[in-house]
C-alpha positions as CSV (number, residue, x, y, z in Angstrom):
1,M,15.7,19.4,-56.7
2,S,12.4,18.6,-58.0
3,G,13.8,17.1,-61.5
4,L,11.3,19.4,-63.3
5,P,12.4,21.4,-66.2
6,T,12.8,25.1,-65.1
7,V,11.3,28.7,-66.5
8,V,13.6,31.4,-65.2
9,V,11.4,34.6,-65.3
10,V,13.1,38.0,-65.5
11,G,11.7,41.6,-65.7
12,L,12.8,44.0,-68.3
13,G,11.9,47.0,-65.9
14,P,9.6,50.0,-66.7
15,A,11.7,51.7,-69.2
16,G,15.1,51.3,-71.0
17,P,18.1,49.0,-70.5
18,E,19.6,51.3,-67.7
19,L,16.8,50.1,-65.3
20,V,17.3,46.5,-65.8
21,T,18.8,44.8,-62.7
22,P,22.3,43.1,-62.5
23,A,20.4,39.8,-61.6
24,T,18.5,40.0,-64.9
25,T,21.6,40.8,-67.1
26,G,23.3,37.7,-65.2
27,A,20.6,35.5,-66.1
28,L,20.6,36.6,-69.7
29,S,24.3,35.6,-70.0
30,R,23.8,32.3,-68.1
31,V,20.7,30.8,-69.8
32,P,21.1,30.3,-73.6
33,V,17.4,29.5,-74.5
34,R,15.6,32.8,-74.2
35,F,12.1,34.1,-74.8
36,V,10.5,37.7,-74.5
37,R,6.8,38.2,-74.2
38,T,6.9,41.1,-76.6
39,R,9.4,43.3,-78.1
40,R,7.1,46.3,-77.8
41,H,9.3,47.4,-74.9
42,P,12.2,49.8,-74.6
43,A,14.3,47.3,-72.7
44,A,13.6,44.3,-75.3
45,T,16.9,45.1,-77.0
46,I,19.0,43.3,-74.5
47,V,17.5,40.1,-75.4
48,A,17.8,40.4,-79.1
49,D,18.3,36.8,-79.8
50,A,15.2,35.8,-77.9
51,R,12.1,34.4,-79.6
52,S,9.2,37.0,-79.0
53,F,5.5,35.9,-78.7
54,D,4.4,38.8,-80.7
55,D,3.0,36.5,-83.4
56,V,0.8,34.9,-80.8
57,Y,-0.9,38.3,-80.1
58,E,-1.4,38.7,-83.8
59,R,-3.0,35.3,-84.4
60,A,-5.3,35.2,-81.3
61,E,-8.9,36.6,-81.7
62,R,-9.0,37.2,-78.1
63,L,-6.5,38.6,-75.5
64,E,-7.6,35.7,-73.3
65,E,-6.2,33.1,-75.7
66,V,-2.8,34.6,-75.7
67,Y,-1.4,33.8,-72.2
68,P,-2.2,30.0,-72.1
69,A,-0.6,29.6,-75.5
70,I,2.5,31.3,-74.3
71,V,2.6,29.2,-71.3
72,E,2.2,26.0,-73.5
73,S,5.1,27.3,-75.5
74,L,7.4,27.8,-72.5
75,V,6.6,24.5,-70.9
76,G,7.1,22.9,-74.1
77,A,10.7,24.5,-74.6
78,A,11.6,23.7,-70.9
79,A,10.9,20.1,-71.4
80,E,13.0,20.0,-74.4
81,H,15.9,22.1,-73.1
82,G,15.8,21.7,-69.4
83,E,16.0,25.2,-68.6
84,V,14.6,28.4,-70.5
85,L,14.7,32.1,-69.8
86,Y,11.6,34.2,-70.1
87,A,11.8,38.1,-70.1
88,V,8.7,40.1,-69.4
89,P,7.9,43.8,-69.3
90,G,8.3,45.5,-66.0
91,S,8.3,43.2,-63.0
92,P,7.3,39.4,-63.1
93,A,5.4,40.0,-59.9
94,V,3.2,42.8,-61.1
95,A,0.2,42.4,-63.5
96,E,1.8,39.4,-65.2
97,R,-0.8,37.1,-66.2
98,T,1.5,34.6,-67.9
99,V,3.6,34.3,-64.6
100,E,0.2,33.7,-62.7
101,L,-0.4,30.5,-64.9
102,L,3.1,29.3,-64.9
103,R,2.9,29.4,-61.0
104,G,-0.1,27.1,-61.2
105,D,1.6,24.7,-63.7
106,D,3.0,21.6,-62.2
107,R,4.9,20.6,-65.2
108,V,7.6,23.2,-64.7
109,T,9.8,24.7,-61.8
110,L,9.5,28.5,-61.6
111,E,12.3,30.7,-60.9
112,I,11.4,34.4,-60.5
113,L,14.1,37.0,-60.3
114,P,12.7,40.4,-58.9
115,A,12.7,43.5,-61.1
116,M,11.7,47.2,-60.9
117,S,8.0,47.7,-61.8
118,F,6.2,50.8,-63.7
119,L,4.6,51.3,-60.3
120,D,8.0,52.3,-58.6
121,L,8.0,55.2,-61.2
122,V,4.5,56.0,-60.9
123,W,4.8,56.8,-57.2
124,A,7.9,58.6,-57.6
125,R,6.3,61.0,-60.2
126,L,3.1,61.4,-58.4
127,G,4.8,61.9,-55.1
128,V,2.3,59.4,-53.6
129,D,2.7,56.6,-50.9
130,P,0.4,54.0,-52.1
131,V,0.2,52.3,-48.6
132,T,-0.6,55.5,-46.8
133,A,-3.1,56.8,-49.6
134,G,-4.8,53.4,-49.9
135,V,-4.4,53.4,-53.6
136,R,-6.2,50.6,-55.6
137,I,-4.6,49.3,-58.9
138,V,-7.1,48.3,-61.7
139,D,-6.8,46.9,-65.2
140,G,-8.1,49.4,-67.8
141,Q,-9.2,46.4,-69.9
142,R,-11.6,45.3,-66.9
143,F,-12.2,48.8,-65.4
144,A,-15.9,48.6,-65.1
145,V,-15.8,45.3,-63.1
146,D,-12.6,45.8,-61.2
147,A,-13.3,49.3,-60.0
148,A,-16.9,48.9,-59.2
149,G,-17.7,50.4,-55.7
150,S,-14.5,52.1,-55.4
151,R,-14.2,55.9,-54.2
152,G,-10.5,56.4,-55.1
153,P,-7.6,57.0,-55.4
154,L,-7.2,54.5,-58.3
155,L,-4.3,53.8,-60.6
156,V,-5.6,52.6,-63.9
157,A,-2.8,50.6,-65.7
158,Q,-3.0,49.0,-69.3
159,C,-4.6,52.1,-70.8
160,D,-3.4,51.0,-74.2
161,S,-5.8,52.6,-76.4
162,V,-8.2,55.6,-76.9
163,E,-11.0,53.1,-76.8
164,V,-9.9,51.9,-73.2
165,L,-9.8,55.6,-72.0
166,S,-13.3,56.1,-73.5
167,E,-14.6,53.0,-71.7
168,V,-13.2,54.3,-68.4
169,K,-15.0,57.6,-69.0
170,L,-18.3,55.7,-70.0
171,A,-18.0,53.4,-66.9
172,L,-17.6,56.3,-64.5
173,D,-20.2,58.7,-66.2
174,A,-22.9,55.9,-66.1
175,G,-25.5,55.7,-63.5
176,I,-27.6,57.9,-61.6
177,E,-24.9,60.5,-61.0
178,P,-21.5,60.7,-62.7
179,C,-18.7,59.5,-60.3
180,L,-16.4,62.6,-61.5
181,D,-17.6,66.1,-61.8
182,A,-17.1,67.9,-65.2
183,R,-14.3,70.1,-63.8
184,A,-12.5,67.3,-62.1
185,E,-8.9,66.6,-63.2
186,V,-7.0,63.3,-63.7
187,T,-3.2,62.5,-64.5
188,V,-2.1,60.7,-67.4
189,L,1.3,59.0,-67.1
190,H,3.0,58.1,-70.3
191,H,6.2,56.4,-71.4
192,L,7.7,56.9,-67.5
193,G,11.5,56.7,-67.7
194,L,11.8,57.3,-71.4
195,P,13.0,60.5,-73.1
196,D,9.4,61.4,-74.2
197,E,8.0,60.8,-70.7
198,L,4.7,62.5,-70.2
199,V,2.9,63.2,-66.9
200,R,0.0,65.6,-67.3
201,T,-2.9,66.6,-65.3
202,V,-6.0,67.1,-67.6
203,P,-9.7,67.9,-67.2
204,W,-11.6,64.7,-66.9
205,T,-13.8,65.6,-69.9
206,E,-10.6,65.7,-72.3
207,L,-9.2,62.4,-71.1
208,D,-9.5,60.4,-74.4
209,R,-8.4,63.5,-76.4
210,V,-5.0,64.8,-75.0
211,V,-2.7,61.8,-75.6
212,E,-2.1,58.9,-78.0
213,P,-2.0,56.1,-75.4
214,D,-0.1,52.7,-75.8
215,H,0.8,49.7,-73.5
216,L,2.9,52.3,-71.3
217,T,0.3,54.7,-70.6
218,S,-1.5,54.7,-67.2
219,L,-4.2,56.8,-65.7
220,W,-4.3,58.4,-61.9
221,I,-7.8,59.1,-60.6
222,P,-7.3,60.6,-57.1
223,V,-11.0,60.6,-55.8
224,L,-14.2,59.3,-57.1
225,A,-17.9,60.0,-56.1
226,A,-20.2,57.0,-55.4
227,P,-20.5,55.1,-58.5
228,V,-23.6,52.9,-59.4
229,T,-22.7,50.3,-56.8
230,G,-23.0,53.2,-54.2
231,E,-26.6,53.5,-55.0
232,V,-27.1,49.7,-54.4
233,E,-25.2,50.2,-51.1
234,R,-27.7,53.1,-50.1
235,C,-30.5,50.6,-50.8
236,V,-29.0,47.9,-48.5
237,E,-28.6,50.4,-45.7
238,L,-32.1,51.5,-46.2
239,V,-33.5,48.0,-45.8
240,A,-31.4,47.7,-42.7
241,T,-32.9,50.8,-41.2
242,L,-36.5,49.8,-42.1
243,R,-35.8,46.4,-40.3
244,R,-34.7,48.4,-37.1
245,E,-37.2,51.2,-37.1
246,C,-40.5,50.3,-39.0
247,P,-42.8,47.8,-37.2
248,W,-44.1,46.5,-40.4
249,D,-40.9,45.5,-42.1
250,R,-39.8,44.1,-38.7
251,E,-42.5,41.6,-38.8
252,Q,-41.7,40.4,-42.4
253,T,-40.3,36.8,-43.2
254,H,-39.2,35.0,-46.4
255,T,-42.7,33.6,-46.3
256,S,-44.6,36.8,-45.8
257,L,-42.8,38.6,-48.6
258,T,-43.7,36.0,-51.2
259,R,-46.9,37.7,-52.1
260,H,-45.2,40.9,-52.6
261,L,-42.3,39.5,-54.6
262,L,-44.9,37.8,-57.1
263,E,-47.0,41.2,-57.5
264,E,-43.7,43.1,-58.2
265,T,-42.7,40.6,-60.7
266,Y,-46.0,40.8,-62.6
267,E,-46.0,44.7,-62.3
268,V,-42.5,44.5,-64.1
269,L,-44.1,42.2,-66.8
270,D,-47.0,44.8,-67.2
271,A,-44.4,47.7,-67.7
272,I,-42.4,45.6,-70.2
273,D,-45.8,45.2,-72.1
274,A,-46.4,48.9,-71.8
275,L,-42.9,49.8,-73.5
276,D,-42.9,51.5,-76.9
277,P,-39.2,51.3,-78.0
278,D,-39.9,53.0,-81.3
279,A,-41.4,56.1,-79.4
280,G,-38.9,55.8,-76.6
281,T,-41.7,55.6,-74.0
282,G,-42.4,53.6,-71.0
283,Y,-38.8,53.4,-69.9
284,E,-39.4,55.5,-66.7
285,H,-42.1,53.3,-65.5
286,L,-40.1,50.1,-66.1
287,A,-37.1,51.6,-64.2
288,E,-39.6,52.3,-61.3
289,E,-41.0,48.7,-61.3
290,L,-37.5,47.3,-61.5
291,G,-36.7,49.3,-58.5
292,D,-39.5,47.7,-56.7
293,L,-38.5,44.2,-57.6
294,L,-34.9,45.0,-56.7
295,F,-36.1,45.9,-53.3
296,Q,-37.7,42.5,-52.7
297,V,-34.4,40.9,-53.7
298,L,-32.5,43.3,-51.2
299,F,-35.0,42.5,-48.4
300,H,-34.6,38.7,-48.6
301,A,-30.7,39.1,-48.7
302,T,-31.3,41.2,-45.6
303,L,-33.3,38.6,-43.8
304,A,-30.7,35.8,-44.9
305,A,-27.9,38.0,-43.6
306,E,-29.7,38.4,-40.3
307,A,-29.9,34.7,-40.0
308,G,-26.2,34.2,-40.8
309,Q,-26.7,32.3,-43.8
310,F,-25.7,34.6,-46.9
311,T,-25.4,38.2,-47.9
312,L,-26.1,40.3,-51.1
313,A,-22.5,39.8,-52.1
314,D,-22.9,36.1,-51.9
315,V,-26.0,36.5,-54.1
316,A,-24.3,38.4,-56.8
317,R,-21.1,36.2,-56.5
318,T,-23.4,33.0,-56.9
319,V,-25.2,34.3,-60.1
320,H,-22.0,35.6,-61.7
321,D,-20.1,32.4,-61.2
322,K,-23.0,30.3,-62.4
323,L,-23.6,32.3,-65.6
324,V,-19.8,32.0,-66.3
325,V,-19.7,28.3,-66.1
326,R,-23.2,28.0,-68.0
327,H,-21.7,30.0,-71.1
328,P,-18.7,27.8,-72.0
329,H,-19.0,29.4,-75.6
330,V,-18.3,32.8,-74.0
331,F,-15.7,32.0,-71.1
332,P,-13.4,29.2,-71.9
333,P,-13.6,26.6,-69.2
334,G,-10.4,26.2,-67.2
335,G,-8.7,28.8,-69.2
336,G,-8.8,26.7,-72.4
337,E,-10.7,27.1,-75.4
338,R,-14.1,28.4,-75.8
339,V,-17.0,25.7,-76.7
340,A,-18.3,26.0,-80.3
341,V,-21.9,26.5,-80.8
342,S,-23.8,26.7,-84.1
343,G,-26.7,28.9,-82.7
344,P,-29.0,29.4,-79.8
345,D,-30.2,25.8,-79.7
346,D,-26.7,24.8,-79.0
347,V,-26.6,27.3,-76.1
348,V,-29.8,25.9,-74.6
349,R,-28.6,22.2,-74.9
350,N,-25.5,23.1,-73.1
351,W,-27.2,25.0,-70.7
352,E,-29.4,22.3,-69.6
353,R,-26.5,19.7,-69.7
354,I,-24.5,21.9,-67.4
355,K,-27.2,22.7,-65.1
356,Q,-28.1,19.0,-64.6
357,T,-24.5,18.1,-63.8
358,E,-24.4,21.1,-61.2
359,K,-27.5,20.1,-59.4
360,G,-26.6,16.3,-59.4
361,R,-30.2,15.8,-60.8
362,E,-30.9,12.4,-62.2
363,S,-33.7,13.7,-64.7
364,I,-33.6,16.7,-66.7
365,F,-37.2,17.5,-65.5
366,D,-35.9,18.0,-62.0
367,G,-35.9,21.5,-60.7
368,I,-38.8,22.9,-62.9
369,P,-40.8,25.0,-60.4
370,N,-44.0,23.6,-59.4
371,H,-45.7,26.8,-59.0
372,L,-45.2,28.1,-62.5
373,P,-48.3,29.0,-64.4
374,A,-49.7,26.0,-66.3
375,L,-48.9,27.2,-69.8
376,L,-45.1,28.0,-68.8
377,Y,-44.9,24.9,-66.9
378,A,-46.0,22.9,-70.1
379,L,-43.5,24.9,-72.3
380,K,-40.6,24.2,-70.0
381,V,-41.5,20.4,-69.9
382,Q,-41.6,20.4,-73.7
383,R,-38.3,22.2,-74.1
384,K,-36.6,19.9,-71.8
385,A,-38.2,16.8,-73.6
386,A,-36.8,18.3,-76.8
387,T,-33.3,18.3,-75.3
388,L,-33.5,14.7,-74.7
389,A,-35.0,13.9,-78.1
390,D,-32.0,15.7,-79.6
391,A,-29.7,13.5,-77.6
392,G,-31.4,10.4,-79.1
393,V,-33.7,9.6,-76.2
394,E,-37.3,8.5,-77.2
395,V,-39.8,10.9,-75.7
396,A,-43.6,11.2,-75.3
397,A,-44.5,13.6,-78.0
398,P,-47.6,15.9,-77.6
399,R,-50.7,14.8,-79.6
400,P,-51.2,16.0,-83.1
401,L,-53.2,19.3,-82.8
402,D,-56.1,18.1,-85.0
403,E,-56.6,14.9,-83.1
404,A,-56.5,16.7,-79.7
405,V,-59.2,19.1,-81.2
406,S,-61.4,16.3,-82.3
407,A,-60.9,14.2,-79.1
408,A,-61.7,17.4,-76.8
409,A,-64.7,18.4,-78.9
410,E,-66.1,14.8,-78.8
411,R,-65.4,14.4,-75.0
412,P,-64.4,17.7,-73.3
413,D,-63.2,16.4,-69.9
414,P,-60.2,17.5,-68.1
415,A,-57.9,15.0,-69.9
416,T,-58.8,15.7,-73.2
417,V,-58.9,19.6,-72.7
418,G,-55.5,19.2,-71.0
419,E,-54.2,17.4,-74.0
420,L,-55.6,19.9,-76.3
421,L,-53.8,22.7,-74.5
422,F,-50.6,20.8,-74.2
423,S,-50.7,20.4,-78.0
424,V,-51.3,24.3,-78.4
425,V,-48.3,24.9,-76.4
426,A,-46.4,22.5,-78.6
427,L,-47.5,24.5,-81.7
428,A,-46.6,27.8,-80.0
429,G,-43.1,26.6,-79.0
430,R,-42.4,25.4,-82.6
431,H,-42.9,28.9,-83.8
432,G,-41.4,30.8,-81.0
433,V,-44.5,32.1,-79.4
434,D,-44.7,32.5,-75.6
435,P,-48.0,30.8,-75.0
436,E,-48.4,32.5,-71.6
437,A,-48.1,35.9,-73.3
438,A,-50.0,35.1,-76.2
439,L,-53.1,33.8,-74.1
440,R,-52.8,36.9,-71.9
441,A,-52.7,39.2,-74.9
442,A,-55.7,37.7,-76.4
443,A,-57.6,37.9,-73.0
444,V,-56.8,41.3,-72.9
445,H,-58.0,42.1,-76.4
446,H,-61.2,40.3,-75.8
447,R,-61.6,42.5,-72.4
448,D,-60.9,45.4,-74.1
449,T,-63.2,44.9,-77.0
450,T,-66.2,43.7,-74.6
451,R,-65.6,46.7,-72.5
452,A,-66.0,49.0,-75.3
453,R,-69.2,47.6,-76.3
454,E,-70.3,47.6,-72.6
455,T,-69.6,51.3,-72.3
456,G,-70.4,52.2,-75.9
């Protein structure tokens, strides 16, 4: 025995009390202190004297806040009473986030009693062997992420609202080509095992109009065409083919591609400058230039994969995980609470602090790319200095603009002109102006004005 308090987790099965296991009913009669995750379940009546956590759902602003709060309540009750019972819908072992959190909590001992899952009813109603068919189960609340790259078959659980069904449709209809033909059919599974059970095959286009979904609604999608990630996979295969069969592509290295990466980046910037959002023009050109830039990323990832260093999946996973960590105001660290921010400035300060800790850098200025254009380099130096100033560190401020102008006019050498430019960058930064873009726009204006006079 560990000596730790115990949480006994039981499942209420997929439908009414008749599908609850004898082991569960035995635990209910044995453990006097009982909790139920929600009373929104047909079998919740068998734990009528239990405390539910429906109030936690009602108070929380986000679903992610609910589960840690439930765990804290259970751990506290177990510490007080020595043993508590916790009843969850379906099976404790299937799609139960609170049980996942309890498994990793070293303050309690966990005892899990197996139960019938909604999946058992799903396979029986569909006549599908999930192992033979290679079914993938995804959460409707996270469909766009969890189903990325899948070609089916898919069982989509937690389709608890019309909004979720609509988001599933949008996710599969997005991209270059829809993942389902307009004539395709899917199956809605609703209230399985209950008197009003509904198993209905419907046209894909009518998915969010044929049923009033709730927490006992699932969706069966037997097959999908290639989603957006399929197009990326085609590009990865293209780069691999070019590396094998094209003499020019075979000779390229990370270094030789540097010039092309820089050129494609500037072409993307030109395409952005040419956008007219009000008229809705320029987007086709931007899509083309972004594709050229994406090709460069894929090429570098392919070279690294050939060297056994990393793959495109590593690139995507790295940036995903990095951005999650650097946005603690969006993604609660460690499953706790989100970091409070009062505006964009707080976001930037948090970003710099987290980045410095991640990289193990001694100075906040470490890591500024030396090859940045000078105006952009100066702007980054000033922004990082401002972060230090906000933390109470005394920093070297740019020279006042009028003094810098006078000094450069009196003695226009590299030092005074450099100080003047540095002061101008500071002025731009204070007013939210990108000095690089502003200077480029001014140069283009003067070029075009002079060209008109030249040719006129």
